[in-house]
PATILUM-28418 format. One line per 2 residues: number of its first residue (from 1); their letters; for each residue x negated, y, z of N, C-alpha, C, O. Coordinates in steps of 0.1 Angstrom, whole numbers. Each point is the difference from the previous one (the first is absolute). Layout:
BEGIN
NUM> a> X Y Z X Y Z X Y Z X Y Z | ...;
//
This chain:
BEGIN
1> xx> 185 -80 -168 -6 15 1 7 0 11 8 -7 6 | -14 18 -5 3 7 22 12 9 -7 3 -2 -11;
3> xx> 4 12 19 8 2 -5 -6 17 -2 -10 -1 7 | 10 18 -13 -7 9 1 6 6 13 -4 11 3;
5> xx> 12 -16 6 11 6 11 -14 -5 18 -6 6 9 | 8 -21 -13 -11 -7 5 -11 1 0 -6 -1 11;
7> xx> -2 2 -23 -16 3 -3 2 11 12 -1 -2 12 | 6 16 -19 0 10 11 1 3 14 -2 9 7;
9> xx> 9 -25 -4 6 4 18 -16 -2 1 -8 9 3 | 4 -22 -6 -13 -9 6 -10 7 2 -6 2 11;
11> xx> 3 7 -30 -12 8 8 1 8 12 -7 1 9 | 23 7 -13 0 11 18 -9 -7 10 -12 2 2;
13> xx> 25 -15 5 1 -11 9 -19 3 0 -6 2 11 | -2 -3 -23 -12 -2 6 -11 6 0 -11 -4 2;
15> xx> 13 13 -4 -5 18 1 0 1 15 -9 1 9 | 28 -1 -9 1 5 17 -8 -6 8 -8 6 7;
17> xx> 10 -17 -8 -11 -10 9 -14 1 -2 -9 1 8 | 9 -2 -16 -18 9 -7 -4 5 12 -5 -4 11;
19> xx> 12 22 -18 2 10 9 -3 -1 19 -8 6 7 | 23 -19 -7 -4 2 15 -13 -6 12 -2 4 11;
21> xx> -4 -13 -19 -11 -14 -4 -13 11 4 -7 3 10 | 7 3 -26 -10 12 4 1 14 19 -6 2 11;
23> xx> 16 2 -19 4 7 14 -8 -2 16 -7 7 6 | 16 -26 -4 -12 -7 14 -13 4 -1 -8 8 5;
25> xx> 8 -17 -15 -17 0 5 -12 13 -3 -12 2 3 | 21 6 -10 -14 13 3 6 8 7 -5 11 1;
27> xx> 15 -14 5 9 13 15 -8 -12 13 -5 4 11 | 6 -18 -15 -16 0 14 -9 1 -3 -8 -1 9;
29> xx> 3 4 -18 -13 3 -9 -2 16 9 -7 1 10 | 13 6 -13 4 15 4 -1 -6 14 -12 -3 2;
31> xx> 20 -2 10 1 5 8 -17 -13 9 5 -7 9 | -9 6 -9 -6 -10 1 -15 11 5 -7 -3 10;
33> xx> 3 18 -20 -6 4 2 -15 -6 -5 -2 -9 -8 | -9 17 18 -10 -9 -5 -6 -18 6 -11 -6 -2;
35> xx> 25 4 9 0 -14 5 -5 -14 -20 -8 -8 -3 | 25 18 -5 -4 -7 -13 -14 -5 -4 0 -9 -8;
37> xx> -12 13 12 -10 4 -7 -9 -16 5 -9 -7 -4 | 19 7 17 -10 -17 12 0 -9 -4 8 -1 -9;
39> xx> -16 -14 13 7 -9 4 -10 -6 5 -11 5 -2 | 11 -17 8 -8 -4 5 -7 -13 -7 -9 -7 3;
41> xx> 20 7 -16 -9 -18 -15 12 4 -6 12 2 3 | -24 -1 -20 10 2 -6 2 17 -6 -8 8 2;
43> xx> 17 -7 -7 6 12 -10 6 6 17 5 -5 10 | -9 21 -14 11 6 10 16 3 -6 2 0 -12;
45> xx> 5 2 19 10 9 1 3 0 -22 5 -7 -9 | -14 21 12 5 13 -9 -9 -12 -19 1 3 -12;
47> xx> -8 -15 18 -4 -5 -8 6 -7 -8 2 -3 -12 | 2 1 23 19 -10 -6 9 4 -15 3 -7 -10;
49> xx> 0 28 18 8 8 -8 -15 -1 -15 -1 -7 -11 | -3 14 15 -11 -2 -15 3 -13 -7 1 0 -12;
51> xx> 0 -13 19 -2 -9 -11 19 2 -4 0 7 -10 | 5 -8 12 13 1 -2 5 11 -11 9 -4 -7;
53> xx> -12 16 6 -2 9 -6 -6 -8 -13 7 -5 -8 | -22 5 7 -1 -12 -9 6 -6 -10 1 0 -12;
55> xx> 4 -9 23 11 -15 -4 8 10 -13 0 1 -12 | 6 6 22 11 11 -6 -5 7 -12 5 -4 -10;
57> xx> -13 15 9 -4 0 -16 1 -10 -2 11 -3 -2 | -22 -10 1 -2 -18 -13 19 1 -5 5 -1 -11;
59> xx> 2 1 25 14 -4 -2 9 10 -15 6 -5 -10 | -9 20 15 5 11 -9 -11 -7 -13 10 -3 -6;
61> xx> -14 1 2 -11 -7 -14 9 -10 -9 2 0 -13 | 6 -10 28 0 -7 -14 20 3 4 8 -7 -5;
63> xx> -6 16 12 19 2 -8 1 15 -5 9 7 3 | -26 -2 -17 2 9 -5 -2 -5 -6 0 4 -11;
65> xx> -3 -18 13 -8 -2 -15 -22 11 -7 -7 2 -10 | 8 1 25 -12 -3 -6 -11 -6 -7 -6 3 -10;
67> xx> 3 -17 24 3 -7 3 2 -12 -11 10 -7 4 | -14 5 -11 5 -8 -16 6 -17 6 3 -8 -8;
69> xx> -4 5 24 2 -12 1 9 -8 1 0 -12 2 | 13 21 -3 18 -9 0 7 -2 -15 4 9 -8;
71> xx> -4 -22 6 8 2 -21 11 -7 7 1 -6 11 | 5 9 -18 18 -7 4 0 -15 3 -9 -9 2;
73> xx> 20 8 -1 2 -10 13 -4 -15 -14 4 1 -12 | -12 -11 14 7 -13 -7 15 -5 -2 11 5 3;
75> xx> -14 -12 -8 15 -5 -7 8 -10 14 -5 -10 6 | 11 12 -5 10 -12 15 -8 7 14 3 -5 11;
77> xx> -14 20 -11 0 3 15 9 7 8 5 11 -3 | -3 -20 15 12 10 5 -12 5 13 -11 -4 2;
79> xx> 18 15 7 -3 4 11 1 -4 9 10 -2 5 | -21 -2 1 3 -7 14 3 15 11 -6 10 4;
81> xx> 19 -16 -1 5 12 16 -20 2 6 -9 -9 2 | 8 28 0 -6 5 12 -11 -13 8 -11 -5 -1;
83> xx> 25 3 10 -2 -11 10 -7 -11 1 -10 -3 7 | 16 -4 -17 -13 -13 -9 -17 3 0 -10 -6 4;
85> xx> 12 20 -12 -10 4 -10 -10 -1 19 -10 -7 3 | 18 18 7 -8 1 15 -5 -10 1 -11 -1 -6;
87> xx> 18 -12 14 -4 -8 5 -11 -9 -5 -4 -10 7 | 0 13 -18 -10 -8 -4 -10 7 3 -10 -8 -1;
89> xx> 7 23 4 -13 15 3 -7 -9 8 9 -7 5 | -18 3 -2 -11 -5 13 -1 12 8 2 12 -4;
91> xx> -7 -16 17 5 9 11 -18 11 3 -5 6 9 | 0 -11 -22 -12 6 1 -10 2 -16 -8 -9 -4;
93> xx> 10 17 0 -6 3 -14 -19 13 0 -5 10 5 | 3 -17 -13 -9 4 1 -8 17 -10 -8 -1 -9;
95> xx> 10 10 14 10 7 -15 -13 4 -3 -8 4 9 | 4 -6 -26 -4 -3 -9 -9 21 -1 6 10 -2;
97> xx> -22 -14 3 -2 15 -7 4 12 4 1 8 9 | 2 -11 -24 10 12 -1 6 11 3 2 11 -6;
99> xx> 4 -17 22 10 -1 9 -7 1 12 7 3 10 | -16 -4 -9 -5 2 14 0 19 4 2 10 -8;
101> xx> -3 -10 16 1 14 4 -14 3 0 -8 -9 -1 | 5 27 4 -18 3 3 0 -4 20 9 -3 7;
103> xx> -23 4 -4 -2 -1 12 6 7 12 2 -5 11 | 0 19 -16 4 6 3 13 8 -3 0 0 -12;
105> xx> 12 7 17 7 1 -9 14 10 16 12 -2 2 | -16 7 0 10 9 6 13 1 2 5 7 -9;
107> xx> 2 -11 16 11 2 8 13 3 -8 9 -7 -2 | -13 21 -2 8 8 -7 -2 2 -13 7 8 -6;
109> xx> -18 -15 -1 -2 -4 -14 6 -8 -3 6 0 -11 | -5 -13 21 4 -11 -3 19 3 -2 8 -4 -9;
111> xx> -7 12 22 15 0 -9 1 8 -7 9 -3 -7 | -14 15 5 5 2 -13 1 -6 -14 9 1 -8;
113> xx> -20 -8 5 -8 -7 -12 19 -14 2 8 0 -9 | -7 -9 24 18 -4 0 7 6 -10 3 -4 -12;
115> xx> 2 17 18 7 7 -4 -1 1 -16 7 -7 -7 | -20 16 1 0 -1 -9 1 -14 -8 12 -4 -2;
117> xx> -19 -2 -1 6 -15 -14 12 -6 8 8 -7 -7 | -5 9 20 18 0 -2 10 5 -11 9 -5 -7;
119> xx> -14 16 10 12 10 -11 -8 0 -12 4 6 -10 | -21 -15 8 -2 -7 -16 17 -3 -1 11 5 -3;
121> xx> -22 -19 7 12 -13 -3 15 8 0 3 5 -11 | 0 -5 15 18 7 1 1 6 -14 8 -1 -10;
123> xx> -11 3 11 3 6 -13 -7 -2 -15 -2 6 -11 | -1 -15 15 -10 -14 -8 20 -6 1 10 4 -7;
125> xx> -9 -13 16 11 -3 2 17 8 -4 11 -6 0 | -15 19 -2 12 6 2 2 0 -19 9 -5 -7;
127> xx> -18 10 2 -4 -3 -15 0 -13 -8 1 0 -12 | -4 -12 21 7 -11 -8 8 -5 -3 8 -4 9;
129> xx> -4 -2 -24 12 -1 -9 0 -14 4 -10 -7 3 | 24 6 -3 3 -16 -4 -1 -12 -6 5 -11 3;
131> xx> -15 14 -13 -5 -6 -9 -14 -1 2 -8 -5 -8 | 4 10 19 -16 -3 4 -1 -2 12 -11 -5 4;
133> xx> 26 9 7 -1 -9 13 -2 -10 -2 -11 -4 4 | 19 -6 -10 -4 -11 -11 -13 -11 4 -1 -11 5;
135> xx> -9 23 -13 -14 -5 -6 -4 -8 11 3 4 12 | -8 -11 -15 -10 -10 11 -15 5 -1 -6 6 -9;
137> xx> 0 -13 26 -14 6 7 -3 -12 7 7 -3 9 | -18 -5 -13 -6 -6 3 -11 -2 14 -12 -3 -1;
139> xx> 17 5 11 -14 -3 10 -3 -11 9 9 -9 1 | -22 9 9 4 -14 6 0 -3 15 -4 -7 8;
141> xx> 13 24 -12 4 -2 20 13 -2 -3 6 -7 9 | 3 12 -24 15 0 6 0 -10 -12 12 -2 -1;
143> xx> -17 -7 -9 5 -2 -15 1 5 -3 -6 10 2 | 17 -11 -13 8 12 -8 13 1 1 9 -8 0;
145> xx> -9 25 2 13 6 1 -1 7 -8 -10 3 -7 | 30 2 4 -1 14 -9 -8 14 10 -4 2 12;
147> xx> 6 5 -23 -9 9 -3 3 13 19 -8 6 8 | 25 -10 -8 7 8 7 2 -4 12 6 6 9;
149> xx> -13 -21 -11 -6 -5 17 -12 4 8 -4 -5 10 | -1 18 -18 -13 0 6 1 11 5 -8 6 7;
151> xx> 20 0 -10 2 5 11 5 -2 14 -2 7 11 | 15 -24 -16 0 2 17 -17 -13 8 -1 -6 11;
153> xx> -10 5 -23 -14 -3 5 -2 12 13 1 -1 12 | -3 14 -23 -2 9 8 5 0 16 -3 -4 11;
155> xx> 15 12 -19 6 0 20 -7 -10 16 -6 4 10 | 13 -22 -17 -10 -9 9 -11 0 4 -2 -2 11;
157> xx> -12 5 -25 -14 -1 6 8 24 11 -10 5 5 | 17 0 -4 -6 11 3 8 -2 13 -4 6 11;
159> xx> 13 -13 -11 5 -8 17 -11 -11 11 -1 -3 12 | -5 1 -20 -8 -17 2 -11 14 3 4 5 10;
161> xx> -15 3 -14 -5 8 2 1 7 13 -10 0 7 | 24 7 -5 3 7 12 1 -6 9 -5 3 11;
163> xx> 14 -15 -12 -11 -11 14 -9 1 3 -4 2 11 | -1 -3 -22 -23 -4 6 -4 15 3 -10 3 6;
165> xx> 16 1 -9 -4 20 2 6 0 18 -9 6 6 | 18 -10 1 8 3 6 -5 -10 6 4 1 11;
167> xx> -12 -13 -12 -10 -6 10 -11 7 3 1 5 12 | -5 -4 -14 -17 3 -3 3 13 8 -6 0 11;
169> xx> 17 15 -12 -1 9 8 2 -9 14 -7 7 7 | 11 -16 0 9 0 10 15 -7 5 5 -6 10;
171> x> -1 10 -22 18 2 8 5 1 -11 12 2 -2;
//
């Protein structure tokens, strides 16, 4: 059992890193102007932002329990370090239909959606009890992780897509 101070510190660290990752991506989209809505092929940078916002929304429902997919950890379960989980994530993943971005979205709207979705996820994480944080969630991309690690996944996801947006925008 984690002590309450350690849990609170872990949550505070997650929320701070989440806010930073969201701000970086949203700022990139805002600064891109109408270039965020252009792409030679594949998603535009704005679509990348809209996708991130949809995923953040989905993650927040796992954390706050409105999507009842997390269960108490099975006997003997040991949380793997996030670095170990992350090392197993494929380089390219096809986004499920429910988190596909719209065909057109402005960079400004996508930036706003990124900020709003990260704020919602941050609130869900901030309200996460130590007990619920130890619940488990299983997904083919990451295997079985704890609910608190969904925050790590969201951060890694935003960083990954911020790099993608940077490549799309040519810098």
